[in-house]
C-alpha positions as CSV (number, residue, x, y, z in Angstrom):
1,M,-23.4,4.3,-3.2
2,N,-22.4,1.4,-5.8
3,I,-18.6,1.1,-6.5
4,L,-16.6,-0.6,-8.9
5,I,-13.0,-1.0,-8.0
6,I,-10.5,-1.9,-10.8
7,N,-7.3,-3.5,-9.6
8,C,-5.7,-5.8,-11.7
9,I,-2.5,-6.4,-9.7
10,L,-3.6,-7.6,-6.2
11,S,0.2,-8.1,-4.9
12,T,3.8,-7.5,-5.6
13,A,5.7,-10.1,-7.6
14,E,9.1,-10.3,-6.7
15,K,11.4,-10.9,-9.7
16,G,8.5,-10.9,-12.0
17,V,6.9,-14.1,-10.2
18,I,3.3,-13.8,-8.8
19,T,2.8,-15.7,-5.6
20,R,-0.6,-17.1,-5.8
21,R,-1.7,-17.3,-2.1
22,K,-4.7,-19.4,-0.6
23,S,-6.5,-16.4,0.4
24,I,-6.7,-12.6,-1.0
25,K,-8.7,-11.2,1.8
26,D,-5.6,-9.4,3.4
27,T,-4.4,-8.1,0.3
28,M,-4.8,-3.8,0.1
29,I,-7.5,-3.8,-2.4
30,C,-9.6,-6.3,-0.4
31,N,-9.2,-4.2,2.9
32,Y,-9.8,-1.0,1.0
33,A,-12.9,-2.6,-0.5
34,M,-14.1,-3.6,3.3
35,G,-13.8,0.2,4.4
36,F,-16.6,0.9,1.7
37,I,-18.6,-1.9,2.9
38,A,-18.2,-0.7,6.3
39,N,-19.8,2.7,5.4
40,G,-23.0,1.1,3.9
41,N,-21.9,1.0,0.3
42,S,-21.3,-2.1,-2.1
43,V,-18.4,-2.8,-4.1
44,T,-17.5,-4.8,-6.8
45,I,-13.8,-5.5,-7.7
46,L,-12.0,-6.2,-11.3
47,A,-8.7,-8.1,-11.0
48,S,-6.4,-10.3,-13.1
49,E,-7.0,-13.9,-13.1
50,E,-3.2,-14.5,-12.6
51,F,-3.9,-13.1,-8.8
52,R,-7.1,-15.6,-8.0
53,P,-6.4,-17.2,-4.6
54,T,-5.9,-21.0,-4.8
55,E,-8.9,-21.6,-2.6
56,Q,-12.3,-20.6,-2.8
57,E,-13.5,-18.2,-0.4
58,E,-16.6,-15.9,0.4
59,Y,-16.4,-12.1,0.1
60,A,-18.6,-9.3,1.3
61,F,-18.3,-7.9,-2.0
62,D,-18.0,-9.3,-6.0
63,V,-14.7,-10.0,-7.4
64,L,-14.3,-10.7,-11.0
65,F,-10.9,-12.0,-12.5
66,F,-10.0,-11.2,-16.2
67,K,-7.4,-13.1,-18.0
68,S,-4.4,-11.3,-19.3
69,R,-3.8,-11.0,-23.3
70,L,-0.4,-11.3,-24.7
71,P,1.2,-12.0,-21.0
72,R,4.6,-12.5,-22.4
73,I,4.6,-8.8,-23.9
74,F,2.0,-7.1,-21.3
75,K,3.2,-8.9,-18.2
76,P,0.5,-9.5,-15.5
77,H,2.5,-8.2,-13.0
78,L,3.9,-5.3,-14.6
79,I,1.0,-4.0,-17.0
80,P,-1.7,-6.5,-17.7
81,W,-4.1,-6.4,-20.6
82,P,-7.3,-7.7,-19.1
83,V,-9.4,-9.6,-21.8
84,G,-13.2,-8.6,-21.6
85,M,-12.7,-6.1,-18.9
86,R,-13.8,-3.0,-21.3
87,R,-16.9,-5.2,-22.3
88,Y,-17.7,-5.7,-18.8
89,I,-17.1,-2.2,-18.1
90,K,-19.2,-0.8,-20.7
91,E,-22.3,-3.1,-19.9
92,N,-22.2,-2.2,-16.4
93,V,-21.1,1.2,-15.9
94,H,-24.6,2.6,-15.9
95,K,-24.9,0.3,-12.2
96,F,-22.0,2.1,-10.5
97,D,-22.1,5.6,-8.9
98,V,-18.2,5.8,-9.1
99,V,-15.4,3.9,-10.7
100,I,-12.1,3.9,-8.8
101,T,-8.9,2.4,-11.0
102,S,-5.4,2.1,-9.9
103,E,-2.5,4.1,-11.5
104,V,-2.7,6.4,-14.6
105,F,0.1,4.4,-16.5
106,S,-2.5,1.0,-16.8
107,I,-4.4,-0.3,-19.9
108,A,-7.2,-1.2,-17.4
109,T,-7.5,2.5,-16.5
110,L,-7.6,3.5,-20.4
111,L,-10.1,1.1,-21.0
112,A,-12.1,2.6,-18.3
113,A,-11.4,5.9,-19.2
114,G,-13.0,5.5,-22.7
115,V,-16.4,4.2,-21.0
116,C,-16.5,6.0,-17.6
117,K,-15.6,9.6,-18.1
118,D,-16.9,11.6,-15.5
119,K,-17.3,8.6,-12.9
120,L,-13.8,7.7,-13.0
121,V,-11.4,8.2,-10.2
122,I,-7.7,7.3,-11.1
123,W,-6.0,6.5,-7.8
124,Q,-1.9,7.2,-8.4
125,E,0.7,5.3,-6.4
126,M,3.7,5.8,-8.8
127,T,5.8,8.6,-7.8
128,G,8.0,8.3,-11.1
129,H,8.2,6.7,-14.4
130,Q,8.5,3.1,-14.5
131,R,12.1,2.0,-15.3
132,M,11.5,-0.5,-17.8
133,L,13.2,0.4,-21.4
134,K,14.8,3.5,-20.2
135,Q,11.4,4.9,-19.0
136,L,10.7,5.6,-22.7
137,P,6.9,3.7,-22.5
138,S,6.2,5.4,-19.6
139,K,6.9,9.0,-20.8
140,L,5.2,8.3,-23.9
141,W,2.1,7.1,-22.1
142,H,1.9,10.0,-19.4
143,N,2.7,12.8,-22.0
144,V,0.0,11.3,-24.7
145,V,-2.6,8.9,-23.2
146,V,-2.8,10.9,-19.8
147,R,-3.1,14.1,-21.4
148,C,-5.4,13.0,-24.2
149,F,-7.6,10.4,-22.8
150,M,-7.6,11.0,-18.9
151,R,-8.3,14.7,-19.1
152,R,-11.9,14.5,-17.8
153,S,-11.1,12.1,-15.1
154,L,-10.2,13.2,-11.4
155,V,-6.7,12.0,-10.0
156,V,-6.1,11.2,-6.6
157,A,-3.0,10.6,-5.3
158,R,-1.6,8.2,-2.6
159,S,0.9,10.3,-1.3
160,L,2.6,13.6,-1.5
161,P,5.4,12.2,-4.0
162,A,2.9,10.7,-6.3
163,M,0.7,13.9,-6.3
164,R,3.7,16.1,-7.1
165,F,4.6,13.7,-9.9
166,V,1.2,13.3,-11.5
167,K,0.3,16.6,-11.5
168,Q,2.7,17.3,-14.4
169,Y,0.6,15.3,-16.7
170,A,-2.9,15.0,-15.1
171,K,-5.4,18.2,-15.4
172,N,-7.8,17.3,-12.6
173,V,-5.4,16.1,-9.6
174,A,-7.4,16.4,-5.8
175,E,-5.1,18.3,-3.5
176,E,-5.5,15.8,-0.5
177,I,-4.1,12.3,-0.8
178,V,-5.8,8.9,0.2
179,D,-3.4,6.5,1.4
180,H,-3.9,2.4,1.1
181,G,-5.9,1.7,4.1
182,A,-5.4,-0.9,7.0
183,N,-8.2,-3.0,8.2
184,G,-9.1,-1.3,11.3
185,T,-11.4,-3.7,13.0
186,V,-8.2,-6.1,12.9
187,L,-5.3,-3.9,13.5
188,Y,-6.2,-1.6,16.4
189,P,-4.1,0.4,19.3
190,S,-3.7,-1.3,22.8
191,E,-1.9,-0.1,25.6
192,H,-0.2,-3.1,26.3
193,V,3.3,-2.7,24.8
194,E,6.3,-5.4,24.8
195,D,10.2,-4.8,24.6
196,A,10.2,-6.0,21.2
197,F,10.3,-4.4,17.6
198,I,9.0,-6.0,14.7
199,V,9.5,-6.1,10.8
200,V,6.5,-7.1,8.3
201,S,8.3,-7.9,4.9
202,Q,9.1,-10.0,2.1
203,L,12.5,-11.4,2.8
204,V,14.2,-10.2,-0.3
205,H,17.3,-8.3,-1.2
206,R,15.4,-4.8,-2.0
207,K,13.9,-5.0,1.3
208,R,17.4,-4.7,3.4
209,V,16.1,-6.7,6.4
210,D,20.0,-7.9,6.8
211,G,20.7,-4.1,7.4
212,I,18.0,-4.0,9.9
213,I,19.1,-7.1,12.0
214,A,22.7,-5.4,11.8
215,R,21.6,-2.2,13.6
216,F,19.2,-4.3,16.1
217,A,22.5,-6.5,16.9
218,E,24.3,-2.9,17.9
219,F,21.2,-1.8,19.7
220,V,21.2,-5.0,22.1
221,K,25.0,-4.5,22.8
222,N,23.7,-2.1,25.4
223,P,22.9,-4.3,28.6
224,H,20.1,-1.9,29.3
225,Y,18.3,-3.2,25.8
226,S,19.9,-6.6,25.7
227,H,16.6,-8.4,26.4
228,F,14.7,-7.0,23.7
229,L,13.3,-8.9,20.8
230,L,13.1,-8.3,17.1
231,N,10.2,-10.6,15.5
232,I,10.4,-10.6,11.8
233,V,7.1,-11.7,10.0
234,G,7.2,-12.7,6.1
235,D,8.8,-15.0,3.7
236,G,11.0,-14.8,0.8
237,D,14.1,-16.4,-0.7
238,L,16.4,-14.9,1.8
239,S,14.9,-16.3,5.0
240,D,18.0,-19.0,5.3
241,S,20.4,-16.3,4.7
242,L,19.0,-13.8,7.4
243,K,18.7,-16.4,9.9
244,R,22.7,-17.1,9.3
245,V,23.3,-13.3,9.5
246,S,21.4,-13.2,13.1
247,K,23.7,-16.4,14.2
248,D,26.8,-14.5,12.9
249,L,26.1,-11.4,14.5
250,G,25.1,-13.3,17.6
251,V,21.5,-12.3,18.2
252,E,19.9,-15.4,16.8
253,R,17.9,-15.9,20.5
254,N,16.7,-12.0,19.9
255,V,15.6,-12.3,16.2
256,I,12.7,-14.6,15.8
257,F,11.5,-15.8,12.2
258,H,7.8,-16.5,12.3
259,G,7.2,-17.0,8.3
260,F,4.1,-15.5,6.4
261,M,1.6,-14.6,8.9
262,S,-2.2,-13.4,8.1
263,H,-3.2,-10.3,9.7
264,S,-5.4,-11.6,12.2
265,A,-2.4,-13.9,13.3
266,M,0.3,-11.1,13.7
267,A,-2.3,-8.3,14.9
268,E,-1.2,-8.7,18.5
269,M,2.2,-9.2,17.8
270,L,2.3,-5.7,15.8
271,R,0.1,-3.7,18.1
272,S,2.2,-4.3,21.2
273,S,5.7,-3.8,19.2
274,R,7.3,-0.6,20.1
275,A,8.1,-0.2,16.5
276,M,8.0,-1.5,13.1
277,L,11.2,-1.0,11.1
278,V,11.7,-0.2,7.5
279,N,15.2,-0.1,5.5
280,T,14.0,-0.7,1.9
281,E,15.9,0.2,-1.0
282,R,13.2,0.4,-3.6
283,D,9.3,0.9,-2.5
284,L,6.0,3.4,-2.7
285,N,3.2,3.4,-0.7
286,M,3.7,0.4,2.1
287,V,0.8,-1.4,2.9
288,S,2.5,-2.7,5.8
289,I,3.3,1.3,7.2
290,A,-0.4,1.9,7.3
291,E,-1.2,-1.3,9.1
292,S,1.5,-0.3,11.7
293,I,0.1,3.0,12.2
294,A,-3.4,1.9,12.7
295,S,-2.2,-0.6,15.3
296,G,-0.9,2.3,17.2
297,T,2.6,1.2,16.4
298,P,5.4,3.6,15.6
299,I,7.6,3.5,12.1
300,I,11.4,4.0,11.9
301,T,12.3,4.1,8.4
302,N,14.5,5.5,5.9
303,T,13.3,8.1,3.4
304,V,12.5,5.9,0.7
305,P,8.8,4.7,1.2
306,A,6.4,7.0,-0.4
307,S,4.7,8.0,3.1
308,A,7.8,9.1,4.8
309,E,6.8,12.6,4.7
310,F,3.8,11.9,6.5
311,I,5.3,9.8,8.9
312,A,7.6,12.8,9.8
313,A,4.9,15.3,9.5
314,S,2.6,13.5,11.7
315,G,5.5,12.5,14.6
316,A,4.5,9.1,14.0
317,G,7.7,7.8,14.2
318,I,11.3,8.5,13.1
319,V,12.3,9.2,9.6
320,D,16.1,8.9,9.1
321,D,18.4,7.4,6.2
322,D,21.2,6.5,8.5
323,W,18.7,5.2,11.5
324,G,20.5,2.7,14.0
325,A,21.0,2.0,17.6
326,A,20.3,5.5,18.7
327,E,16.9,5.8,17.0
328,L,16.1,2.4,18.7
329,C,16.8,3.9,21.8
330,D,15.1,7.0,21.5
331,M,11.9,4.8,20.4
332,A,12.2,2.2,23.4
333,D,12.1,5.2,26.0
334,N,9.9,7.6,24.0
335,Y,7.5,4.9,22.7
336,S,4.5,6.3,24.4
337,R,4.9,9.9,22.7
338,Y,5.2,8.3,19.2
339,H,2.2,6.0,20.0
340,K,0.0,9.0,20.6
341,A,1.1,10.4,17.5
342,C,0.0,7.3,15.8
343,I,-3.2,7.3,17.5
344,A,-4.0,10.8,16.3
345,V,-3.5,10.4,12.8
346,R,-5.2,6.6,13.0
347,D,-8.0,7.6,10.9
348,E,-5.9,8.7,7.8
349,V,-5.0,5.3,7.4
350,T,-7.8,2.9,8.4
351,N,-9.7,1.4,5.2
352,D,-13.2,3.1,6.5
353,G,-11.2,6.7,6.9
354,C,-9.6,6.0,3.4
355,A,-12.9,5.1,2.1
356,T,-14.9,8.2,3.6
357,K,-12.3,10.5,2.3
358,M,-12.2,9.1,-1.4
359,L,-16.1,9.7,-1.5
360,R,-15.8,12.9,0.0
361,I,-13.3,14.3,-2.3
362,Y,-14.9,12.8,-5.2
363,S,-18.5,14.2,-4.2
364,Q,-16.6,17.8,-3.8
365,W,-15.1,17.4,-7.3
366,K,-18.2,16.5,-9.1
367,S,-20.2,19.0,-7.4
368,A,-17.4,21.8,-8.4
369,K,-17.9,20.5,-11.8
370,Q,-21.8,20.8,-12.3
371,K,-21.2,24.5,-11.0
372,G,-18.6,25.0,-13.5
373,C,-15.9,25.6,-11.1
374,V,-13.7,22.8,-12.8
375,N,-12.3,22.6,-16.3
376,K,-14.5,20.2,-18.4
377,N,-12.3,19.7,-21.3
């Protein structure tokens, strides 16, 4: 199949600042595209110019970038208005078998909905209304735009909370979820495990990595676990202060800061960790969670991530808002059980598995619609 993917926002912009990287190959949407490629499909991605990589690179798929209109109003990191995207879609929609776009609350999705109609799949991550202007723009959009202009499109949620939310407004919502998908060829399991935990995160306030370090410090007070390491992968404006936190807590020898790393560079460290630790204050589908499970590495997290329900139900980790030293001990001692649970659900979080599932859901919906089993209005 020939697939068009519309995903204007390629990465999270902390405090509204878009960080352009040398490469976008490790972004969620590029890994997702590779899942379709692995299954023999061809892919074209449409994205915002503001996220273009700083260096030239080659892809196994096509990537087209569109500059944002009125960026001071339609901020590229929140709700970009891509100049020329509708024209491109209208002129080329006949070339594609399916068009996958991110979020119902998106100008790009509205542009596609007016052209693609029955070919459009809206891949929903948001689990609630966007908070800007007291949620008024989001509520208006969902109650008017989604109900009136996206009623013919299929909506596939990325998590159970996202499904419950979007069902309030969209007509055709699939009963199955499709996660982001991790690059299964780079991130794969191993039976080798070390006495270490890992954090893969931006080092910013909302991620609350300081709380992770504090809980880890309590854990290593136990002589039996005093040799354990905490590897922190990521960068951000709190890097120096977090290093001071680890020093003040007396665990600077146990906590290692690695800075930003590509997937290929961190893969071995991730797959050999006893668990990935999460303590976020605000997140949706964290790509790092799918990457960890794909690597066979369990998760210890609070209930904030949208995938927390999946982790708890599958046994791929521990979900507890008050997790601490006791949960770290549990994971250290019973890693094998959680590791096996990750292996059991791995196909649900790899990019090729997610791509296969998405096309199956779309094909089943299209077939049901042709037979008159789906409301066409």
